[in-house]
C-alpha positions in Angstrom: -80.6 53.3 -173.9 -80.5 49.5 -171.6 -77.4 49.4 -170.1 -74.3 47.8 -170.8 -71.9 45.8 -168.1 -68.2 45.1 -168.5 -66.1 42.6 -166.9 -63.1 41.1 -167.0 -62.4 37.9 -166.3 -59.0 37.7 -163.5 -58.6 34.3 -163.8 -54.6 33.2 -165.1 -56.1 30.0 -166.1 -59.2 31.8 -168.1 -58.0 32.6 -171.9 -61.7 35.5 -172.3 -60.1 39.1 -170.3 -62.8 41.1 -171.3 -67.1 40.5 -172.3 -69.7 43.2 -172.4 -73.2 42.4 -170.7 -75.5 43.7 -173.0 -79.3 44.3 -171.0 -83.1 44.0 -172.1 -85.0 46.4 -169.8 -86.1 44.6 -168.7 -83.8 42.6 -166.4 -83.9 43.5 -163.0 -82.3 46.6 -161.1 -80.2 44.8 -158.3 -78.4 42.5 -161.0 -74.7 43.0 -161.1 -71.1 41.2 -161.5 -72.0 38.4 -159.3 -75.1 37.4 -161.0 -73.0 35.7 -163.8 -70.0 33.0 -164.9 -67.3 33.4 -167.3 -69.0 32.5 -170.3 -65.0 30.4 -170.9 -64.2 29.0 -167.2 -67.5 28.4 -166.3 -66.0 30.4 -162.5 -68.3 33.3 -160.5 -65.8 33.9 -158.2 -63.1 35.8 -160.7 -65.4 37.9 -162.6 -65.0 42.0 -162.0 -67.1 44.7 -163.3 -64.3 47.4 -165.7 -65.8 50.7 -164.3 -64.0 53.4 -166.7 
């Protein structure tokens, strides 16, 4: 099953608290949270991976 990355936006000004990124098998192995931006506030430095 392809990986799922759970991410939270830590910006106090953003309305999104959590999102899930679902990859395909074609996604490179070294892709991580730093490669994405928040779809609401368009910032990448505020995204953090949720580790459960």
